[in-house]
N, C-alpha and C positions, 0 to 999 in steps of 0.2 A: 324574699330577698335572696339574690344570687351571691354566693360566697365563692371567691376564687380559691381553687384547690392548691395554688402554688405555695411552696414553703415560705414562711414569713417569720420574722422575729418580732412581730407586733401582735401579741395575743390579745390586746385590748380592742382590736377591730370588732365590728358587729359580727355575730349577734351577741357577743359577750361584752357587756358595757362596763361602766365605771365601778359597779359593785361586784364584778366577776371575781372568781377565785384567782384567775391569772393576774388581775390588777392588784389584788391584795398581796399576793406573793411578790409581784414585781416591786412593790413599795416596801417590802421587808428585806431581809438580808439573804433571800433565796436567789440562786443563780439559775437562769434559764439556759439549759444546754441545747435543747432542740425544741422547735415548735412547728407544727404544720396543720393547715386545713386539709382534711382528707376527702372533701366532697360531702354532699348530703348534709351540710352544716354540722359535720363532726370535726372535732379538733383534738389534737394530741400534743402532749408536752412532756419533756423529761427535765426534772429539777434536781438541784442539790442544795443542801443547807449545811452550814457549819456554824454552830453558835453555842456558847456556854449555856445560856438560857434566854429565851425570848417568847413573848406571847403573840399569838396570831389569832385574829378574830375574823370570822366569816359572817356576814350579815345579809341573808337573803340574796344570794348572787344572781338568781333568776335562771340559771341553767343547772342541770345535774352534773355531778362529778363522780367518777369512779377513780379511786386512788389505789395504786398497788406499790408497796414498798419493794424496792429492788435490793437495797442494802442499808444497813443501819436502822435508825429509828428506835433503838432499844430503850431510850429514856424519854421518848415523846409520848405525851398522854393528853387526852381530852379532859377538860376541867370537870365536866359532870360525871366522868368515869375515872376517878383517881385510882392509881394502882394498876391500870391496864395499859400496856405499852405496845408500841409498834415492833415489827420485826420483818425480815425479808419474807415476801409472799403474802403478808397480811393485807387485807383489803378494807377500804372504807367506802361506803356509798353515801353521798351527800346530796339530798334533794335540793332543788332550786330555791325552795322557800325556807331552808333550814338556817338556824343561827348556831354558831359554835365558837368556843374558845379553846385554844390549844397551848400547852406548854411544850416548846420545842427545845430539846437539849441534845448537844453532840452532833454527830454526823447523820445525815439522811440523804438517801438517793431514791427518788420515787418517780413513778409515771402517773400522769393524769390523763384520763379520757373525758372530754367535755362533750355533752350532748344536751339537746333541748327536751323539755317535757314531752313534746309530741313524738319524738323518737320512741319514747317508752310506751306512751299510751296507745299510739297507733298500732303497735304490735299486739296490743290486747285484742284488737279486732281480727287481725290477720292470723295470729298464731293461737289465740285462746278463745276466739269467738266471744269476747267480752266487750262491753261498752268501754270506751276509753275513759269515761268519767268514773268508772268503778275502781280503777287501779292507780296507784302512785308508787314511786320509788321509796322503799323503806330507808330510814335514817339508821345506818348500821356502822359501828366503829370496830375495826380490827376483827372482822370475821374471816373465815378461811373457806376457800373453795378451790380445790386443786385444779379443776379444768379452767376456771376463769383466770387464776393466777398464772397458769401455763401460757394461756393466750396473751396475757398482758406482758409476760416476759418475752414472748415472740415479737409482739409489737415494739417493745423497747429495743430489741436487737435488730429489727429491720431497718433498712434505709427507706426514707420517704422523699428523697430529693428528685425523683423522676416519676413519670406518669404510672409506670408499672408498679413501682414501689408503693405509691399512694393508693393504687387500686388494691394491692394485696392488703395493705393496712386497713383500707375501707372495708373490705370483706371480713377481715378478722374482727374489726370493731363491731360490725353488725352481728357477728356470731356471739361476741361478748354480750351485747345488749339483749339478745334472745335468751341467753343463759341467765342474765341478770333479771329479766322479766319473770322467769319461772322461780328463781330462788329468792329474789329480794323485792318482788312486787307485793304490795299489801292493799287490802280493800280500803277505799276511802270511807271513813265512818261519818264524815260530815257532808258528803255529797248529797245534793238534792236532785235525785234522778227523775226529773219531770220533763215532759215535752219531747221525748225521744220516740223512735219507732219501736214497735213490738218486735220481739226476737224473731218470730216467724216472718214478719214483713222484711226485716233486715236481711234474713237469709234469702228470701225470695228475690230481693233486689240484687244481692251479691251474685246469685246464680244467673240472673238475667243479664247482668253486666258482663259476667265471665263468658257466657254463651255468645253474646253479641259484640264482643270487644273488637271484632274485625270491622264493624260498621260504625258510622257516625251515630251517636246517641243523642236524644233530646230530653229535656226536662219533662215534656208532655208524655213521652213513652214511659219514663220512670214513674211519673205520677200515676199513670194508668195501672202499672204493675202493682203499685202500693195502694191503689184505690183511694187516692188523695188528690186534692187540688195541687196545681204546680206550686202555689204559694206555700201551702202547708208542707208539701214534700221537701222543698228546698230548706225550710227552717228545721224540720225534724231530721232530715238527712244529716245536716251539719251538726246537730245536737248529738246524734248517735254515732256518727263516723268521725267527728272531729274536723272535717273538711267539707266545703261545699261540693256538690256532685261533680262539677267539672274537674276540680283539683284531685278528688279521690280517684276518678276514672283515669286521669292522666297518670297517676301513680300506679294504677293497675296495669296500664299499658307498658310502663317502664319495667315493672316486675316481670311481666310475661317476656319482654324482650331480653332481660337478663337471663331468664331461665332458658330460652331458646339459644342464646349465645353460648351458654354453658354446656347444654346437653345435646346440641345438634350441630351439624355442619351446614345448615340451611343458609343459602345466600342471603345477604343483607336485604335485598329487595323483597324476598319472600317473607323474611321476618317483619319487615315494615308492613306488609299486607296483613300478616297474621295478627299484628298488634294494632291495626286500625290507623296507621299513619298514612298520609296522603301518598308518599313516595319515599324512596331511600334517602333523599336529601332531607326531607322533613324529619324522618326517623333519626338520622345522624345528628341533626340540630337539637332535637328534643332530648336525645340520649346524652349528648355532651352537656346540655343544661342541667340534667338531673344527676349525672355522675362525675362530671369534670373531665371525662375522656370520651373519645369517639368509640362507636361499636367495634370497629376493627382493632383498635388498641386494647379494648377490654377483652376481646376474644384472644388476641395474641398473648396477653398477659396470663390468661388462664392456661393456655397451652404451654407457655414457658414454665409455669409453676408446676 
C-alpha cells in the first residue's frame, strides 16, 4: 500500500484503521494539534488532553505506538499499574496486539509515533541478524530512555509541512525505531519457528544479493545459492525475511541508494547503476515511491541539515 507523505488531519486513513490509537483518541476528548504521514508508512501526531477524569481503552489497534510525554501527565495512570504516573520525557511502548485501559486526569501534551510491526521486525534482520519472527515490541509503560526522549522532543519541535521537514522527521523516526529495537525488543516466547532458512543459508543469500545488487537477480539464481528448489526458496525466504525475495531485494536497493546519497557526491545516474536500477528515471521513480521524495530532494535536505 502506498501512503501519501503529505500532511493530513485524517489520522484514520490506512494503514491505521478503525481500531487505531488515533481513532480512539479522536473519539475521546483529545485534541489533535498536528498529524503527518512521514513516508515509509510512518506517522506522527501531537495531542493535548484536558480532563478532570476520563477512561481511555485501546483494544488491539494493529499498529505499534511509541508515546512520549511532552508536558503534564502527572496524574495519568494505566489501570493495571496503579500508582505509576506519567511525566515529561516518560515513554510508553504499545504493541499492535496490546489491550490497555488508562485513567486520564488533568493536562497532557504528548507525541505519538505510529509504525507497523514490520518496521520493527525487519530491523531484526538488518541490524541484529535475527529472524523477524523472533522479536516483538515489549509492552512498556512509563519507561525512561534519555536518547529516545531527546529524539522525540526533536520530532515534536520540527516542522513537517514540507518535503525537507518530513524527510528529517522520517530519518529521526528511523533512528528512534533502531534504538527501540535494541532497548525494547523482546523474544517471542510463543513463536513457532519452523520452515525458515538456516542461519548460514540466510547469510549466504544476503551476501550474494549484496554483491550482485547491480545486476538483475532471478529466483533461480537465489535457489541455486541456497541449494533449494525455486518453490521452497520462495516460501522459506518469506518465512525468514518477512518479505518475498523481490520485495526484500527492492528494499536493499533503496537502502543502498540512501547510503550513497548520504555519503557520496556520485551522480544520480551512477547511483542508479550501482543499485541495479535500469536508468536514472527508473531510480527516481522507485526512490520517490519508497521515501516520498525524489533522490535530488533527499540529497538536498541532507546537505541543508
